[in-house]
C-alpha positions in Angstrom: -13.9 -13.3 73.5 -17.4 -11.3 74.1 -19.4 -12.3 77.0 -22.8 -13.4 75.5 -19.9 -16.2 74.0 -18.9 -17.3 77.4 -22.2 -18.1 78.7 -23.2 -20.2 75.3 -20.7 -21.9 75.6 -20.6 -22.8 79.6 -24.8 -24.1 78.9 -22.8 -26.4 75.8 -20.7 -27.5 79.0 -23.1 -28.5 81.6 -25.4 -30.6 77.9 -22.9 -32.9 77.6 -23.5 -36.1 77.9 -21.8 -38.4 81.0 -18.4 -40.0 80.6 -17.1 -37.3 77.6 -15.7 -34.4 78.2 -16.0 -31.2 75.3 -12.0 -29.7 74.5 -11.5 -26.2 74.8 -11.9 -23.5 71.8 -8.9 -23.0 70.4 -6.9 -19.8 71.4 -7.5 -16.8 69.5 -5.3 -16.3 66.4 -3.6 -12.8 66.2 -4.9 -10.2 62.9 -2.2 -11.6 59.5 -1.8 -9.6 56.7 -3.6 -11.0 53.4 -1.2 -13.2 51.3 1.4 -11.2 49.2 0.4 -11.2 45.3 2.4 -13.0 42.6 3.8 -9.8 40.4 4.5 -10.6 37.2 6.2 -8.8 34.0 5.4 -8.7 29.9 7.1 -8.0 27.0 5.8 -6.7 23.7 8.0 -6.5 20.9 7.2 -4.9 17.6 9.0 -6.3 14.4 8.9 -5.7 10.5 7.3 -8.5 9.5 9.2 -8.5 5.9 13.0 -8.4 7.7 12.3 -8.7 10.9 13.6 -6.1 11.6 12.9 -4.2 15.2 11.2 -0.8 15.3 11.6 1.7 17.8 9.7 4.1 18.8 6.0 2.7 18.1 4.0 3.9 21.0 2.1 1.3 22.2 -1.2 1.8 24.4 -0.6 -1.2 27.6 -3.7 -2.2 29.5 -2.6 -4.3 32.6 -4.6 -7.0 34.3 -5.9 -4.6 36.9 -7.2 -2.1 34.4 -4.5 0.2 34.5 -3.4 2.0 31.3 -0.6 3.0 30.4 1.6 4.3 27.0 5.1 2.6 26.3 7.6 3.6 23.5 9.7 0.2 22.1 13.3 1.3 21.9 16.3 0.5 19.9 15.6 -3.4 19.8 12.3 -2.8 19.0 10.7 -3.8 22.7 8.9 -2.7 25.6 9.0 -4.2 29.3 6.4 -3.9 32.1 7.0 -4.6 35.1 5.6 -5.5 38.9 2.1 -6.1 37.2 -0.4 -8.5 38.5 -0.4 -11.9 36.8 -3.2 -12.4 34.0 -3.3 -11.5 30.6 -2.5 -7.7 29.1 -4.4 -5.6 26.1 -2.5 -3.9 23.7 -3.6 -0.9 21.4 -2.1 2.2 19.7 -3.7 5.7 19.9 -4.7 6.7 15.9 -5.6 10.5 16.5 -2.0 11.8 15.4 -1.5 8.8 12.8 -0.6 9.4 9.7 0.3 7.2 6.3 4.0 7.8 6.3 4.2 6.9 10.3 2.0 3.9 10.7 2.3 0.5 10.1 -0.1 -2.1 9.4 -0.7 -5.2 11.9 -0.3 -8.6 10.6 -0.1 -11.1 13.2 1.3 -11.8 16.8 3.4 -14.6 17.9 5.4 -15.8 20.8 9.2 -14.6 20.5 11.5 -16.6 18.8 13.3 -19.2 21.0 17.2 -19.4 19.1 20.2 -19.2 21.4 21.1 -15.6 20.3 17.6 -14.3 21.5 19.3 -14.8 24.8 17.6 -11.7 26.6 14.1 -13.6 26.3 14.9 -16.7 28.2 15.7 -14.1 31.6 13.4 -12.1 33.3 13.7 -8.6 31.6 15.2 -5.9 33.2 13.3 -2.6 32.5 10.4 -1.1 31.1 9.9 1.3 28.5 11.5 4.0 30.1 14.5 2.0 31.4 13.7 1.3 34.9 11.2 -1.1 36.7 8.2 -0.1 38.8 8.9 0.0 42.6 5.6 -1.8 43.7 2.5 -3.2 41.7 0.5 -0.1 41.7 2.8 2.3 41.3 2.5 4.0 38.0 5.3 3.2 34.9 8.1 5.5 34.8 7.0 6.4 31.4 9.2 10.0 31.1 10.7 9.1 28.0 9.9 11.0 24.9 6.8 10.3 23.2 8.7 9.6 19.3 6.3 11.2 16.6 5.6 8.8 14.0 5.0 5.6 15.3 1.9 3.8 15.4 0.1 0.0 14.5 -3.3 0.0 12.7 -5.2 -2.4 10.7 -5.2 -0.2 7.3 -7.3 -1.1 4.1 -6.0 0.1 0.4 -9.0 0.8 -0.3 -10.1 0.9 -4.5 -12.1 4.1 -5.1 -15.3 3.9 -6.6 -17.6 5.9 -8.4 -20.1 7.9 -6.0 -17.3 7.3 -2.6 -16.4 10.4 -1.2 -13.6 11.3 1.5 -16.3 11.8 3.6 -18.6 8.0 3.1 -14.8 6.3 3.5 -15.0 8.1 7.0 -17.9 7.1 8.1 -17.4 3.6 7.0 -13.9 3.9 9.8 -15.8 5.4 12.1 -13.9 8.8 11.7 -14.0 11.9 10.2 -13.2 13.5 6.6 -10.5 15.5 8.1 -9.0 12.9 10.1 -8.7 11.0 6.7 -7.2 13.2 5.0 -4.9 13.8 7.2 -4.0 10.6 7.5 -3.4 10.1 3.8 -2.1 13.6 3.3 -0.9 15.2 6.1 -3.0 18.0 5.5 -7.0 18.6 5.6 -6.5 22.2 3.6 -8.9 21.4 0.3 -7.3 23.2 -2.2 -4.0 20.3 -0.7 -6.1 17.8 -0.1 -7.4 18.3 -4.2 -3.5 18.2 -5.8 -3.3 14.7 -3.8 -6.6 13.7 -4.9 -4.6 14.5 -8.4 -1.5 13.6 -7.8 -1.5 10.8 -5.5 -4.6 9.2 -6.1 -5.0 9.9 -9.4 -8.2 11.9 -10.1 -9.0 13.4 -13.3 -12.4 13.7 -12.9 -13.9 17.6 -10.9 -17.6 18.0 -9.1 -20.3 19.7 -11.1 -18.9 23.6 -9.8 -15.3 22.5 -10.1 -14.4 23.2 -7.1 -12.9 19.9 -6.0 -12.0 16.5 -7.2 -14.0 13.5 -7.2 -13.4 9.9 -6.6 -14.5 8.0 -10.1 -14.0 3.9 -11.0 -11.1 5.1 -14.1 -8.8 6.8 -11.1 -5.5 5.3 -11.2 -3.4 4.1 -9.1 -7.1 4.9 -7.4 -6.0 4.0 -3.9 -7.1 5.9 -0.5 -5.7 4.0 2.7 -8.3 3.7 5.2 -7.3 2.9 9.3 -8.7 1.8 11.6 -8.1 1.0 15.5 -6.1 -2.2 16.0 -6.4 -4.0 19.5 -4.3 -7.7 20.5 -6.4 -8.9 23.7 -5.2 -11.6 25.6 -1.6 -11.4 26.1 -0.3 -13.9 28.7 2.2 -12.4 31.2 5.0 -14.1 32.0 6.2 -14.1 28.2 7.1 -12.1 25.6 5.3 -11.6 22.7 6.3 -10.5 18.9 4.2 -7.8 17.0 4.7 -8.3 13.4 3.8 -5.1 11.1 4.4 -4.2 7.8 4.7 -0.6 6.0 1.9 0.5 3.5 2.4 4.1 3.0 3.6 5.4 -0.4 6.8 7.7 0.5 6.5 9.5 -2.2 8.9 9.6 -5.7 12.4 9.3 -5.2 15.3 10.0 -7.6 18.3 8.2 -8.1 19.4 9.9 -10.8 19.2 12.8 -13.6 20.7 11.8 -17.2 20.6 15.0 -19.0 20.9 15.3 -22.7 21.6 19.3 -23.2 20.3 21.6 -25.9 23.0 21.9 -28.1 22.4 18.6 -29.4 19.2 19.7 -30.3 18.4 21.4 -34.0 16.3 24.7 -33.2 12.9 24.1 -33.1 13.8 20.2 -34.0 13.4 17.2 -32.6 16.4 15.4 -33.8 19.2 14.2 -31.5 22.3 15.2 -32.2 25.9 13.0 -32.2 26.6 15.4 -29.3 24.2 12.8 -27.2 26.2 9.4 -27.3 28.0 9.8 -23.9 24.7 10.9 -22.1 23.6 7.6 -23.4 26.6 5.4 -22.3 25.9 7.3 -18.7 22.0 6.3 -18.9 23.3 2.5 -20.1 26.0 2.6 -16.3 23.3 4.0 -14.5 20.4 1.9 -15.1 23.2 -0.7 -14.5 23.9 0.6 -11.2 20.3 0.7 -10.4 18.5 -2.5 -11.9 15.0 -2.2 -10.3 14.9 1.7 -11.4 12.2 2.9 -13.6 13.2 5.8 -15.7 10.8 9.0 -17.1 11.9 11.3 -20.1 11.2 14.7 -19.5 11.8 17.9 -22.2 12.0 21.0 -21.8 12.3 24.3 -23.9 13.6 28.2 -23.2 10.3 30.9 -23.5 11.2 32.0 -26.9 7.9 31.2 -28.5 4.4 30.6 -27.1 3.9 28.2 -23.9 1.6 26.1 -26.3 3.9 26.0 -28.8 6.6 25.2 -26.5 4.7 22.4 -24.6 4.4 20.8 -27.9 8.1 21.1 -29.1 9.2 19.4 -25.4 7.0 16.6 -25.9 8.5 15.6 -29.2 11.8 16.2 -28.0 11.1 14.0 -25.0 9.5 11.5 -27.3 12.6 11.6 -29.7 14.8 10.6 -27.1 12.9 8.0 -25.8 12.9 6.6 -29.3 16.6 6.5 -29.4 16.9 4.5 -26.1 14.3 2.4 -27.0 15.2 1.8 -30.7 11.9 2.7 -32.2 13.1 4.2 -35.9 9.1 4.4 -36.9 8.8 7.2 -34.3 11.2 9.5 -35.7 10.0 9.0 -39.2 6.7 10.3 -37.9 9.0 13.3 -36.7 11.2 13.7 -39.7 8.0 14.5 -41.7 6.2 16.5 -38.9 8.8 18.8 -38.2 10.1 18.5 -41.8 13.8 17.7 -40.5 15.4 18.1 -44.0 18.9 17.4 -45.3 21.3 18.4 -42.5 20.1 15.8 -40.0 20.3 13.2 -42.7 24.3 14.3 -43.4 25.1 14.5 -39.6 23.7 10.8 -39.3 25.9 10.0 -42.1 29.3 11.8 -40.6 28.3 9.7 -37.1 28.5 6.2 -38.7 31.8 6.9 -40.6 30.2 8.2 -44.2 31.2 11.6 -44.4 29.2 13.6 -46.9 32.1 16.5 -46.6 29.9 19.0 -44.3 26.4 19.4 -42.9 24.9 21.9 -45.8 21.5 20.3 -46.3 22.2 20.2 -49.9 21.6 17.2 -52.0 25.1 17.3 -53.8 27.5 14.4 -55.3 29.0 13.9 -51.7 25.8 13.8 -50.1 25.0 11.2 -52.3 28.2 9.3 -52.2 27.6 9.2 -48.5 24.5 7.8 -49.2 25.7 5.0 -51.4 28.6 4.3 -49.0 25.9 3.6 -46.1 23.9 1.7 -48.2 26.5 -0.7 -49.7 26.0 0.6 -53.3 28.9 1.3 -55.9 28.9 3.1 -58.9 26.8 6.4 -59.9 23.4 4.9 -58.7 20.9 7.7 -57.1 20.1 6.9 -53.7 16.7 8.4 -52.7 16.3 9.7 -49.4 12.9 7.7 -48.8 11.4 6.3 -45.9 12.8 2.9 -46.5 16.2 4.6 -46.4 15.7 6.6 -43.3 14.4 3.4 -41.5 17.8 1.8 -41.8 19.6 5.2 -41.2 17.8 6.3 -37.9 18.1 2.0 -37.3 21.9 2.3 -37.5 22.1 5.8 -35.8 20.1 4.7 -33.1 22.1 2.0 -31.8 25.3 4.4 -32.4 24.1 6.7 -30.1 22.4 4.1 -27.7 24.3 0.7 -28.5 21.9 -1.4 -25.9 18.5 -0.4 -26.4 16.3 0.0 -22.7 13.3 -2.2 -22.4 10.1 -1.3 -22.5 9.4 -2.4 -18.8 12.5 -0.3 -17.6 10.4 2.8 -17.5 7.5 4.1 -15.1 3.7 4.6 -16.1 4.8 7.8 -17.8 7.3 7.1 -20.3 8.1 10.4 -21.5 6.3 14.1 -21.5 7.2 17.9 -22.3 7.2 20.6 -19.9 7.4 22.7 -22.1 9.1 26.9 -20.7 7.5 26.0 -17.0 10.8 24.6 -15.4 13.5 26.3 -16.6 17.2 25.4 -14.6 18.1 29.3 -15.0 16.1 32.7 -15.0 15.3 33.6 -18.7 17.0 36.8 -19.8 15.6 40.1 -21.1 16.5 39.1 -24.7 14.4 36.0 -24.1 11.5 37.8 -22.4 11.5 40.4 -25.2 10.9 37.6 -27.9 12.8 39.8 -30.3 13.7 37.1 -32.7 13.7 33.7 -33.4 17.6 32.7 -32.7 18.9 31.0 -29.4 20.5 33.0 -26.4 23.1 30.8 -25.3 22.7 32.4 -21.5 19.5 30.4 -21.5 21.2 27.0 -23.2 20.4 25.6 -19.8 16.9 25.4 -20.2 16.5 23.5 -23.2 17.1 19.9 -22.5 16.0 16.6 -22.1 16.1 15.0 -18.9 16.4 10.9 -18.1 14.9 10.7 -14.8 15.8 7.1 -12.8 13.4 6.8 -9.9 13.5 4.6 -6.9 9.8 5.1 -6.5 8.6 7.1 -9.6 5.6 9.2 -8.9 2.2 6.8 -8.9 -0.1 9.4 -10.9 0.5 12.8 -13.0 -1.3 15.6 -14.2 0.9 15.7 -16.8 -0.8 15.3 -20.7 0.7 15.0 -24.1 -0.3 17.7 -26.0 -2.1 19.6 -23.4 -1.5 23.0 -22.0 -4.0 23.2 -19.4 -3.1 20.8 -16.6 0.6 23.0 -17.0 -1.4 25.8 -16.6 -2.9 24.4 -13.4 0.1 23.2 -12.1 2.4 26.6 -12.3 -0.2 28.5 -11.4 1.0 27.8 -8.0 4.2 29.4 -6.9 7.2 27.1 -7.4 8.0 24.5 -4.5 10.4 26.2 -1.7 14.2 24.8 -1.3 16.3 22.7 -3.5 19.1 23.1 -5.8 16.4 24.6 -8.4 14.1 27.2 -7.4 13.2 28.4 -11.0 10.9 24.9 -10.8 8.0 26.0 -11.9 5.5 23.6 -11.7 4.8 21.9 -8.1 4.8 18.2 -9.2 8.1 18.0 -10.7 9.8 20.0 -8.6 8.7 17.6 -5.7 11.2 15.1 -7.2 13.5 16.9 -10.0 14.7 19.9 -7.3 18.2 18.2 -7.2 18.5 17.1 -10.8 21.6 19.2 -11.9 21.2 19.2 -15.6 23.1 22.1 -17.6 25.1 22.5 -14.3 27.9 19.8 -14.6 28.2 17.2 -11.9 25.4 14.8 -11.2 23.3 13.9 -7.7 24.2 11.3 -4.8 22.0 8.5 -5.0 21.5 8.3 -0.8 24.0 9.5 1.9 23.7 7.7 5.4 25.2 10.0 8.1 25.2 8.9 12.1 25.0 11.4 14.2 27.2 11.6 17.7 27.4 13.3 20.8 30.6 14.4 22.2 31.1 10.9 23.9 30.8 9.0 20.3 27.1 7.7 21.7 24.8 7.7 18.9 22.0 9.8 19.0 18.6 8.3 18.1 15.5 10.4 16.8 18.1 13.9 17.1 16.3 17.0 15.2 18.5 17.7 12.4 19.2 20.4 9.6 21.2 19.4 6.5 23.0 22.7 4.0 24.5 21.5 0.8 24.4 24.4 -1.5 20.7 25.5 -2.0 19.3 21.9 -0.8 18.6 22.4 3.1 16.9 19.1 4.4 15.4 18.7 7.8 14.4 16.2 10.4 14.9 13.6 12.7 17.7 10.6 12.8 16.4 7.1 13.4 16.7 4.8 16.1 19.7 4.6 15.6 21.0 7.9 15.2 21.4 7.5 11.4 19.7 10.2 8.7 19.8 9.3 5.0 19.4 11.6 2.2 19.3 11.7 -1.3 19.6 13.8 -4.2 22.5 15.9 -2.6 24.7 17.6 -4.9 28.4 15.5 -5.4 31.5 16.4 -5.1 31.3 18.7 -2.6 30.2 19.1 1.7 27.4 19.8 3.7 26.8 21.8 6.7 25.1 19.3 9.4 23.6 19.9 12.4 21.6 18.5 14.9 21.0 18.1 18.8 19.9 15.1 21.2 16.6 14.3 21.7 14.9 16.6 23.9 14.6 14.3 26.7 18.3 13.7 26.8 19.4 17.6 25.7 20.5 20.4 28.4 18.0 22.8 29.8 17.5 25.3 27.5 19.3 23.7 24.9 16.2 24.0 22.5 16.3 27.8 22.8 19.7 27.7 22.0 19.5 26.6 18.6 21.2 23.1 17.4 24.1 21.8 19.7 26.2 20.4 17.0 27.7 21.2 13.9 30.0 19.7 11.0 31.4 20.2 8.1 30.8 16.5 6.5 32.7 15.7 3.3 29.8 13.6 0.4 32.0 12.1 -1.5 36.0 10.7 -0.3 38.2 12.3 -3.3 40.4 10.5 -6.0 43.0 8.8 -4.2 43.3 6.6 -1.2 45.5 9.3 0.7 42.7 12.0 0.5 39.8 9.5 0.8 41.4 8.9 4.6 41.7 12.3 5.1 38.4 13.2 4.6 37.0 9.9 6.7 39.2 11.3 9.5 37.7 14.8 9.5 33.8 13.3 9.0 34.5 11.1 12.2 35.2 14.4 13.9 39.3 14.2 14.5 40.0 17.6 13.2 40.5 19.7 16.1 44.0 20.6 15.2 45.7 22.5 11.9 48.2 20.0 12.0 47.1 17.0 10.4 49.5 14.5 12.3 48.0 15.9 15.6 44.3 14.8 14.6 45.9 11.3 13.7 47.7 11.1 17.3 44.4 11.8 18.7 42.3 8.9 17.2 45.2 7.4 18.3 44.9 7.9 21.6 41.6 7.6 22.0 42.1 3.8 21.0 45.4 3.2 22.2 47.4 2.9 19.3 50.7 3.5 18.7 51.0 7.7 18.7 52.9 7.4 14.7 50.8 10.4 13.3 50.8 8.4 10.3 47.5 8.5 8.6 48.2 5.8 6.9 48.5 3.7 10.0 45.3 4.1 10.2 44.0 3.7 6.9 42.2 0.5 7.5 40.7 1.5 10.4 38.9 4.6 8.7 37.8 2.7 5.9 35.8 0.0 8.2 34.2 2.8 10.6 33.7 5.2 8.0 32.6 3.4 5.1 31.3 0.0 6.9 30.0 1.3 10.2 32.7 -0.9 12.2 34.4 1.2 15.0 37.5 0.1 16.9 37.2 -1.7 20.0 38.6 0.0 22.7 40.7 -2.7 24.3 42.1 -5.1 21.1 44.1 -2.5 19.1 43.6 -1.7 15.7 43.2 -5.0 14.1 39.9 -5.8 15.7 36.9 -4.2 14.9 33.3 -4.8 16.8 30.2 -3.5 15.5 28.6 -1.1 18.2 26.7 1.9 18.9 29.0 4.2 18.7 29.8 5.3 15.0 29.8 8.0 12.5 29.4 7.3 8.8 
């Protein structure tokens, strides 16, 4: 207490009225620390709005109540958790500086977490932040050393329908960005030539600028969509709560092929589009494929060899594609036009009568008594009445023959926007031989037979737009002026538009392609390796990328009946120092199918699951049985059920319950 204060107190004492005593001042209080802040937590989960599936790897920028901002990455359960923060509200957004359409989700809505009994972790205070550890103090920076996984953004995305007069630059200015960033977002490139290709193939642009250098938007563009992203921000998310952000994927991921079914060149007469009787099994395969993939869309592509001019071969391939389409859809009127335009003559008539059981005693192109007898047999006439090979007769014959080749017509709605198209000579399966290139003669060269074909391509996602035009050679020449796409089973495909979805087609080479293969990548402890870089090689097909948040790799269009080589490493943050420089950490040969019998299937399952350390199969089976405390019989038959459920259904055995108990967890390999 100060001296001045003592004097003032003394004067106050003397002035007090008589009979009253003034109490002494209270004793001084010691200095106390400020009251402790009550700290809080927040949990934010990102899920697919359509499926409610959690989305891992989404990078969220969270602004805490004290104004500090950090990046957090959602875990495999789709969540991030922030601990030891002030009470109040948080704001959430995403950085779009590196975003592309393929890795950005469109924001739908935000809501509270589910409260059902299964979501038990939402009722207890979460135990870790995005990096897996809570902050030590309220002001400590969160542990965000988990690597930022590329391909994980949220934005407000407009599917903008382009109009005449608009440009990429005008759309970008309206969204507060640059045309380069808008091009990268949509097409993953800012290179003008590549942008023009995407404008043509993906946006459907057909008109060019006055100088012919670039494509420009037009009201008639089909589909005419450019995706325009703007920053998304969710403000006012209360602490001490779990919040669910619902998003949807809007990115067009490009064409994806289910199967390729081919009519080989042997089914076509020289210089003609008539489809011969040997094509019947092809249409059986087509019908089976359509049943396997009820949502698939078809396009028919015709091909020729290089005997003849480019213009002639383009027209011939157009006609062959349309002819095959007419068979599949039972359109005999199309064949009548082709019959007249190409002057088929009598030989196709005789071939069709033979296939239908009315034998003209040979295919010689002559209208003799045997041909007349066969024609009367087909029409049900008796005696010696003459049957004319006129349009009415051919209409009946074409219709019956099409039913013979393709018993069930394919509905129009099963076809993509491009129902049929000719590729001419531009997409050969094999390199042309010297005789063909010399052009010496009009006969067929057997070595070029695989190039003469019609392909039914069955898509999960057909191309949105096509540069091709029936009867017009210029788009083909523009496309093939560029080098063919690298990789794929068919390096000779010259058209980049066609090769980007048909490079795995095995027409003329025997065998089909697999629809899709799913492989789960594990480390030496049989733990899943999420976001792991990988490389897959199957024949001449080479694929690479990152596994998903659960360690899965999905690839389609791989050749069936063989193996692939798969190399992978743990994600960069989990790998040992120097592993990146040393190449992939793991390598394995993987069977792409399971063989012809159950014993062979189990043998391949065992190998795919990594139990192949020994040359002796018995030892490998015992290794599996030992790992899961099973009877060490060494018999493959004893573990057949275990292998099938683990390998085929992603249900690995538990370590404690034995062979008859399976639990789905994160230690499975496809």
